[in-house]
N, CA, C and O atoms as a CHARMM CRD file, in Angstrom:
* protein
*
  240
    1    1 UNK  N    -54.80100  48.18200  13.11200 PROA 1      0.00000
    2    1 UNK  CA   -56.08300  48.25400  13.70700 PROA 1      0.00000
    3    1 UNK  C    -56.26600  49.68900  14.18300 PROA 1      0.00000
    4    1 UNK  O    -55.35400  50.28900  14.75000 PROA 1      0.00000
    5    2 UNK  N    -57.44700  50.22400  13.94500 PROA 2      0.00000
    6    2 UNK  CA   -57.73400  51.59000  14.35600 PROA 2      0.00000
    7    2 UNK  C    -58.95100  51.58100  15.27600 PROA 2      0.00000
    8    2 UNK  O    -59.99900  51.03000  14.94000 PROA 2      0.00000
    9    3 UNK  N    -58.79200  52.20000  16.43600 PROA 3      0.00000
   10    3 UNK  CA   -59.87500  52.34700  17.39500 PROA 3      0.00000
   11    3 UNK  C    -60.29200  53.80900  17.39500 PROA 3      0.00000
   12    3 UNK  O    -59.47900  54.69700  17.65600 PROA 3      0.00000
   13    4 UNK  N    -61.55900  54.05200  17.10200 PROA 4      0.00000
   14    4 UNK  CA   -62.05800  55.43200  17.08100 PROA 4      0.00000
   15    4 UNK  C    -63.21600  55.56400  18.05200 PROA 4      0.00000
   16    4 UNK  O    -64.13000  54.74000  18.06700 PROA 4      0.00000
   17    5 UNK  N    -63.16500  56.60400  18.85700 PROA 5      0.00000
   18    5 UNK  CA   -64.27200  56.91100  19.76600 PROA 5      0.00000
   19    5 UNK  C    -64.50600  58.41200  19.72600 PROA 5      0.00000
   20    5 UNK  O    -63.82200  59.13300  18.99900 PROA 5      0.00000
   21    6 UNK  N    -65.44200  58.86900  20.48200 PROA 6      0.00000
   22    6 UNK  CA   -65.73700  60.30700  20.49500 PROA 6      0.00000
   23    6 UNK  C    -64.57100  61.11900  21.03600 PROA 6      0.00000
   24    6 UNK  O    -64.41100  62.28400  20.67300 PROA 6      0.00000
   25    7 UNK  N    -63.76300  60.53000  21.89000 PROA 7      0.00000
   26    7 UNK  CA   -62.68300  61.28300  22.53700 PROA 7      0.00000
   27    7 UNK  C    -61.29100  60.87800  22.10100 PROA 7      0.00000
   28    7 UNK  O    -60.31800  61.53700  22.46600 PROA 7      0.00000
   29    8 UNK  N    -61.17200  59.80300  21.32300 PROA 8      0.00000
   30    8 UNK  CA   -59.83200  59.29200  21.06300 PROA 8      0.00000
   31    8 UNK  C    -59.77200  58.52100  19.74400 PROA 8      0.00000
   32    8 UNK  O    -60.69900  57.78900  19.39700 PROA 8      0.00000
   33    9 UNK  N    -58.68400  58.69600  19.02500 PROA 9      0.00000
   34    9 UNK  CA   -58.34800  57.87200  17.86800 PROA 9      0.00000
   35    9 UNK  C    -57.00500  57.21900  18.16100 PROA 9      0.00000
   36    9 UNK  O    -56.02400  57.89600  18.47100 PROA 9      0.00000
   37   10 UNK  N    -56.97600  55.90300  18.05800 PROA 10     0.00000
   38   10 UNK  CA   -55.75800  55.18500  18.39500 PROA 10     0.00000
   39   10 UNK  C    -55.47600  54.13500  17.32200 PROA 10     0.00000
   40   10 UNK  O    -56.36700  53.37800  16.93700 PROA 10     0.00000
   41   11 UNK  N    -54.24500  54.09500  16.84600 PROA 11     0.00000
   42   11 UNK  CA   -53.82300  53.09800  15.86700 PROA 11     0.00000
   43   11 UNK  C    -52.86100  52.12600  16.52700 PROA 11     0.00000
   44   11 UNK  O    -51.95100  52.52700  17.25300 PROA 11     0.00000
   45   12 UNK  N    -53.07500  50.84800  16.26700 PROA 12     0.00000
   46   12 UNK  CA   -52.21500  49.80400  16.81000 PROA 12     0.00000
   47   12 UNK  C    -51.79200  48.90600  15.65400 PROA 12     0.00000
   48   12 UNK  O    -52.63000  48.43900  14.88300 PROA 12     0.00000
   49   13 UNK  N    -50.49500  48.66900  15.53900 PROA 13     0.00000
   50   13 UNK  CA   -49.99200  47.75700  14.51400 PROA 13     0.00000
   51   13 UNK  C    -49.56100  46.47100  15.19300 PROA 13     0.00000
   52   13 UNK  O    -48.71900  46.48300  16.09100 PROA 13     0.00000
   53   14 UNK  N    -50.14200  45.36200  14.76000 PROA 14     0.00000
   54   14 UNK  CA   -49.78700  44.06000  15.30900 PROA 14     0.00000
   55   14 UNK  C    -49.05400  43.29500  14.21900 PROA 14     0.00000
   56   14 UNK  O    -49.63000  42.96200  13.18300 PROA 14     0.00000
   57   15 UNK  N    -47.79300  43.02400  14.46000 PROA 15     0.00000
   58   15 UNK  CA   -46.96500  42.35300  13.47000 PROA 15     0.00000
   59   15 UNK  C    -47.26100  40.85300  13.44900 PROA 15     0.00000
   60   15 UNK  O    -47.45300  40.23500  14.49600 PROA 15     0.00000
   61   16 UNK  N    -47.29600  40.28200  12.25800 PROA 16     0.00000
   62   16 UNK  CA   -47.47900  38.84200  12.13700 PROA 16     0.00000
   63   16 UNK  C    -46.25900  38.12100  12.69700 PROA 16     0.00000
   64   16 UNK  O    -45.13900  38.62300  12.60100 PROA 16     0.00000
   65   17 UNK  N    -46.47600  36.94700  13.28000 PROA 17     0.00000
   66   17 UNK  CA   -45.32900  36.16200  13.73400 PROA 17     0.00000
   67   17 UNK  C    -44.43300  35.77700  12.55100 PROA 17     0.00000
   68   17 UNK  O    -44.89200  35.71700  11.41100 PROA 17     0.00000
   69   18 UNK  N    -43.17200  35.52100  12.83100 PROA 18     0.00000
   70   18 UNK  CA   -42.22100  35.18000  11.76400 PROA 18     0.00000
   71   18 UNK  C    -42.68200  33.94700  10.99200 PROA 18     0.00000
   72   18 UNK  O    -42.62700  33.92500   9.76300 PROA 18     0.00000
   73   19 UNK  N    -43.13000  32.93400  11.70300 PROA 19     0.00000
   74   19 UNK  CA   -43.59000  31.69200  11.07400 PROA 19     0.00000
   75   19 UNK  C    -45.06300  31.50800  11.42600 PROA 19     0.00000
   76   19 UNK  O    -45.40000  30.75600  12.34000 PROA 19     0.00000
   77   20 UNK  N    -45.93000  32.19300  10.70200 PROA 20     0.00000
   78   20 UNK  CA   -47.34400  32.29200  11.06500 PROA 20     0.00000
   79   20 UNK  C    -48.07100  30.95000  11.03800 PROA 20     0.00000
   80   20 UNK  O    -49.04300  30.77500  11.77300 PROA 20     0.00000
   81   21 UNK  N    -47.63600  30.00400  10.22100 PROA 21     0.00000
   82   21 UNK  CA   -48.32200  28.72000  10.11400 PROA 21     0.00000
   83   21 UNK  C    -47.67900  27.60900  10.94600 PROA 21     0.00000
   84   21 UNK  O    -48.09000  26.45200  10.84700 PROA 21     0.00000
   85   22 UNK  N    -46.68500  27.93900  11.75700 PROA 22     0.00000
   86   22 UNK  CA   -45.95100  26.90900  12.48500 PROA 22     0.00000
   87   22 UNK  C    -46.85500  26.05300  13.37600 PROA 22     0.00000
   88   22 UNK  O    -46.72400  24.82900  13.37800 PROA 22     0.00000
   89   23 UNK  N    -47.75800  26.66200  14.12500 PROA 23     0.00000
   90   23 UNK  CA   -48.64600  25.88400  15.00300 PROA 23     0.00000
   91   23 UNK  C    -49.54000  24.95800  14.19000 PROA 23     0.00000
   92   23 UNK  O    -49.80100  23.82800  14.60300 PROA 23     0.00000
   93   24 UNK  N    -50.00700  25.42300  13.04800 PROA 24     0.00000
   94   24 UNK  CA   -50.84900  24.61200  12.16900 PROA 24     0.00000
   95   24 UNK  C    -50.07300  23.39800  11.65500 PROA 24     0.00000
   96   24 UNK  O    -50.57100  22.27300  11.70200 PROA 24     0.00000
   97   25 UNK  N    -48.87800  23.62400  11.17700 PROA 25     0.00000
   98   25 UNK  CA   -48.05100  22.53800  10.64500 PROA 25     0.00000
   99   25 UNK  C    -47.69800  21.53900  11.75300 PROA 25     0.00000
  100   25 UNK  O    -47.75300  20.33000  11.52900 PROA 25     0.00000
  101   26 UNK  N    -47.34200  22.02400  12.92700 PROA 26     0.00000
  102   26 UNK  CA   -47.00900  21.12700  14.03000 PROA 26     0.00000
  103   26 UNK  C    -48.21200  20.30300  14.47000 PROA 26     0.00000
  104   26 UNK  O    -48.06600  19.12800  14.80700 PROA 26     0.00000
  105   27 UNK  N    -49.40100  20.90600  14.46900 PROA 27     0.00000
  106   27 UNK  CA   -50.60800  20.16500  14.82600 PROA 27     0.00000
  107   27 UNK  C    -50.91100  19.05500  13.84000 PROA 27     0.00000
  108   27 UNK  O    -51.28000  17.95200  14.24300 PROA 27     0.00000
  109   28 UNK  N    -50.75900  19.33300  12.55000 PROA 28     0.00000
  110   28 UNK  CA   -50.97200  18.29200  11.53400 PROA 28     0.00000
  111   28 UNK  C    -49.94200  17.18600  11.68300 PROA 28     0.00000
  112   28 UNK  O    -50.27800  16.00600  11.58800 PROA 28     0.00000
  113   29 UNK  N    -48.68200  17.56100  11.91500 PROA 29     0.00000
  114   29 UNK  CA   -47.62300  16.56800  12.10700 PROA 29     0.00000
  115   29 UNK  C    -47.91900  15.66800  13.29400 PROA 29     0.00000
  116   29 UNK  O    -47.79100  14.44600  13.21200 PROA 29     0.00000
  117   30 UNK  N    -48.31600  16.28700  14.40100 PROA 30     0.00000
  118   30 UNK  CA   -48.56900  15.51600  15.60900 PROA 30     0.00000
  119   30 UNK  C    -49.69900  14.51300  15.41500 PROA 30     0.00000
  120   30 UNK  O    -49.64000  13.40200  15.94200 PROA 30     0.00000
  121   31 UNK  N    -50.73000  14.89900  14.66000 PROA 31     0.00000
  122   31 UNK  CA   -51.82800  13.96400  14.43400 PROA 31     0.00000
  123   31 UNK  C    -51.47500  12.90200  13.39700 PROA 31     0.00000
  124   31 UNK  O    -51.74800  11.72000  13.60400 PROA 31     0.00000
  125   32 UNK  N    -50.87500  13.31000  12.29100 PROA 32     0.00000
  126   32 UNK  CA   -50.63700  12.37600  11.19400 PROA 32     0.00000
  127   32 UNK  C    -49.43100  11.46800  11.39700 PROA 32     0.00000
  128   32 UNK  O    -49.47500  10.29600  11.02100 PROA 32     0.00000
  129   33 UNK  N    -48.37900  11.97400  11.97400 PROA 33     0.00000
  130   33 UNK  CA   -47.14500  11.19300  12.08000 PROA 33     0.00000
  131   33 UNK  C    -46.92400  10.66400  13.49400 PROA 33     0.00000
  132   33 UNK  O    -46.68600   9.47200  13.68300 PROA 33     0.00000
  133   34 UNK  N    -47.00200  11.53700  14.47000 PROA 34     0.00000
  134   34 UNK  CA   -46.75000  11.10600  15.84400 PROA 34     0.00000
  135   34 UNK  C    -47.95600  10.41500  16.46400 PROA 34     0.00000
  136   34 UNK  O    -47.81900   9.65400  17.42100 PROA 34     0.00000
  137   35 UNK  N    -49.14000  10.68300  15.91200 PROA 35     0.00000
  138   35 UNK  CA   -50.40200  10.07500  16.36000 PROA 35     0.00000
  139   35 UNK  C    -50.64400  10.24300  17.86000 PROA 35     0.00000
  140   35 UNK  O    -51.21000   9.36400  18.50900 PROA 35     0.00000
  141   36 UNK  N    -50.21300  11.37300  18.39600 PROA 36     0.00000
  142   36 UNK  CA   -50.39800  11.62000  19.82400 PROA 36     0.00000
  143   36 UNK  C    -51.26300  12.85400  20.10000 PROA 36     0.00000
  144   36 UNK  O    -51.22900  13.41700  21.19400 PROA 36     0.00000
  145   37 UNK  N    -52.03700  13.26400  19.09500 PROA 37     0.00000
  146   37 UNK  CA   -52.74800  14.52600  19.22400 PROA 37     0.00000
  147   37 UNK  C    -53.94300  14.50200  18.29000 PROA 37     0.00000
  148   37 UNK  O    -53.84500  14.00000  17.17100 PROA 37     0.00000
  149   38 UNK  N    -55.07300  15.03800  18.73600 PROA 38     0.00000
  150   38 UNK  CA   -56.24000  15.18500  17.87700 PROA 38     0.00000
  151   38 UNK  C    -56.31200  16.65300  17.45500 PROA 38     0.00000
  152   38 UNK  O    -56.70800  17.51300  18.24100 PROA 38     0.00000
  153   39 UNK  N    -55.92800  16.92900  16.21400 PROA 39     0.00000
  154   39 UNK  CA   -55.86400  18.30300  15.72800 PROA 39     0.00000
  155   39 UNK  C    -57.25500  18.81300  15.40900 PROA 39     0.00000
  156   39 UNK  O    -58.04200  18.11100  14.77500 PROA 39     0.00000
  157   40 UNK  N    -57.56400  20.01400  15.83500 PROA 40     0.00000
  158   40 UNK  CA   -58.92300  20.55300  15.70700 PROA 40     0.00000
  159   40 UNK  C    -59.24200  21.08500  14.30900 PROA 40     0.00000
  160   40 UNK  O    -60.41500  21.27500  13.98800 PROA 40     0.00000
  161   41 UNK  N    -58.25800  21.32500  13.49100 PROA 41     0.00000
  162   41 UNK  CA   -58.50600  21.84500  12.15300 PROA 41     0.00000
  163   41 UNK  C    -58.78700  20.69100  11.19500 PROA 41     0.00000
  164   41 UNK  O    -57.97600  19.77700  11.04600 PROA 41     0.00000
  165   42 UNK  N    -59.95000  20.75100  10.55000 PROA 42     0.00000
  166   42 UNK  CA   -60.34500  19.71200   9.60000 PROA 42     0.00000
  167   42 UNK  C    -60.68900  20.36200   8.27100 PROA 42     0.00000
  168   42 UNK  O    -60.72800  21.58800   8.16800 PROA 42     0.00000
  169   43 UNK  N    -60.93100  19.57100   7.28300 PROA 43     0.00000
  170   43 UNK  CA   -61.37900  20.10800   6.00300 PROA 43     0.00000
  171   43 UNK  C    -62.68100  20.87700   6.16700 PROA 43     0.00000
  172   43 UNK  O    -62.86100  21.93500   5.56300 PROA 43     0.00000
  173   44 UNK  N    -63.59300  20.34700   6.98500 PROA 44     0.00000
  174   44 UNK  CA   -64.88100  21.01300   7.20400 PROA 44     0.00000
  175   44 UNK  C    -64.70600  22.35300   7.91300 PROA 44     0.00000
  176   44 UNK  O    -65.35100  23.33800   7.55400 PROA 44     0.00000
  177   45 UNK  N    -63.83100  22.38900   8.92100 PROA 45     0.00000
  178   45 UNK  CA   -63.62400  23.66200   9.62500 PROA 45     0.00000
  179   45 UNK  C    -62.91100  24.66900   8.72200 PROA 45     0.00000
  180   45 UNK  O    -63.17400  25.87000   8.79900 PROA 45     0.00000
  181   46 UNK  N    -62.00800  24.18100   7.86700 PROA 46     0.00000
  182   46 UNK  CA   -61.33300  25.07000   6.91200 PROA 46     0.00000
  183   46 UNK  C    -62.30800  25.63700   5.89200 PROA 46     0.00000
  184   46 UNK  O    -62.22300  26.81000   5.53000 PROA 46     0.00000
  185   47 UNK  N    -63.23800  24.79800   5.42600 PROA 47     0.00000
  186   47 UNK  CA   -64.25600  25.25500   4.48100 PROA 47     0.00000
  187   47 UNK  C    -65.13000  26.32600   5.10900 PROA 47     0.00000
  188   47 UNK  O    -65.45500  27.32600   4.47100 PROA 47     0.00000
  189   48 UNK  N    -65.51000  26.11200   6.36700 PROA 48     0.00000
  190   48 UNK  CA   -66.33800  27.09800   7.06900 PROA 48     0.00000
  191   48 UNK  C    -65.58800  28.41900   7.25700 PROA 48     0.00000
  192   48 UNK  O    -66.15400  29.49300   7.05200 PROA 48     0.00000
  193   49 UNK  N    -64.33200  28.33800   7.64300 PROA 49     0.00000
  194   49 UNK  CA   -63.51500  29.54100   7.80900 PROA 49     0.00000
  195   49 UNK  C    -63.37900  30.28300   6.48400 PROA 49     0.00000
  196   49 UNK  O    -63.45800  31.51100   6.44900 PROA 49     0.00000
  197   50 UNK  N    -63.17800  29.54700   5.40200 PROA 50     0.00000
  198   50 UNK  CA   -63.07200  30.16000   4.08300 PROA 50     0.00000
  199   50 UNK  C    -64.37000  30.87900   3.71400 PROA 50     0.00000
  200   50 UNK  O    -64.33400  31.97400   3.15200 PROA 50     0.00000
  201   51 UNK  N    -65.50700  30.27200   4.02600 PROA 51     0.00000
  202   51 UNK  CA   -66.81600  30.87600   3.74800 PROA 51     0.00000
  203   51 UNK  C    -66.96400  32.19200   4.51700 PROA 51     0.00000
  204   51 UNK  O    -67.42300  33.19100   3.96400 PROA 51     0.00000
  205   52 UNK  N    -66.57200  32.18300   5.79800 PROA 52     0.00000
  206   52 UNK  CA   -66.65400  33.40400   6.62500 PROA 52     0.00000
  207   52 UNK  C    -65.76300  34.48500   6.05400 PROA 52     0.00000
  208   52 UNK  O    -66.20400  35.62500   5.90600 PROA 52     0.00000
  209   53 UNK  N    -64.51300  34.16000   5.72700 PROA 53     0.00000
  210   53 UNK  CA   -63.57700  35.15200   5.17800 PROA 53     0.00000
  211   53 UNK  C    -64.08500  35.71300   3.85500 PROA 53     0.00000
  212   53 UNK  O    -63.92300  36.90200   3.58300 PROA 53     0.00000
  213   54 UNK  N    -64.69100  34.87400   3.04100 PROA 54     0.00000
  214   54 UNK  CA   -65.26000  35.32300   1.77500 PROA 54     0.00000
  215   54 UNK  C    -66.36100  36.34400   2.01400 PROA 54     0.00000
  216   54 UNK  O    -66.42300  37.35700   1.31800 PROA 54     0.00000
  217   55 UNK  N    -67.23200  36.09500   2.98700 PROA 55     0.00000
  218   55 UNK  CA   -68.31200  37.03300   3.32200 PROA 55     0.00000
  219   55 UNK  C    -67.74800  38.36000   3.82100 PROA 55     0.00000
  220   55 UNK  O    -68.23600  39.42700   3.44800 PROA 55     0.00000
  221   56 UNK  N    -66.72400  38.29200   4.66000 PROA 56     0.00000
  222   56 UNK  CA   -66.12200  39.51500   5.21400 PROA 56     0.00000
  223   56 UNK  C    -65.47100  40.33300   4.09100 PROA 56     0.00000
  224   56 UNK  O    -65.68600  41.54100   3.99300 PROA 56     0.00000
  225   57 UNK  N    -64.68300  39.67500   3.25600 PROA 57     0.00000
  226   57 UNK  CA   -63.92100  40.40300   2.23600 PROA 57     0.00000
  227   57 UNK  C    -64.80100  40.94400   1.12200 PROA 57     0.00000
  228   57 UNK  O    -64.44000  41.94400   0.50200 PROA 57     0.00000
  229   58 UNK  N    -65.92900  40.33200   0.84800 PROA 58     0.00000
  230   58 UNK  CA   -66.83300  40.83900  -0.18200 PROA 58     0.00000
  231   58 UNK  C    -67.53100  42.11100   0.24200 PROA 58     0.00000
  232   58 UNK  O    -68.04100  42.84900  -0.60100 PROA 58     0.00000
  233   59 UNK  N    -67.56300  42.38300   1.54700 PROA 59     0.00000
  234   59 UNK  CA   -68.21200  43.59300   2.04500 PROA 59     0.00000
  235   59 UNK  C    -67.33100  44.82200   1.89200 PROA 59     0.00000
  236   59 UNK  O    -67.81300  45.94100   2.06800 PROA 59     0.00000
  237   60 UNK  N    -66.06300  44.64800   1.57200 PROA 60     0.00000
  238   60 UNK  CA   -65.13700  45.79100   1.49000 PROA 60     0.00000
  239   60 UNK  C    -64.74500  46.08000   0.07000 PROA 60     0.00000
  240   60 UNK  O    -63.97300  47.00600  -0.18100 PROA 60     0.00000
């Protein structure tokens, strides 16, 4: 990530977590198998996120 202003240019590198999808997988497990959790990620929300990412990436 690069932050640029009139007085400063700053670069920040944010490393991805080792297991980036772990929270997603655990949420699906908890809803489908343990049945003790209502997971917020659905097919509809995934489709919407995909649409947004497609719009962002087509601009570059």
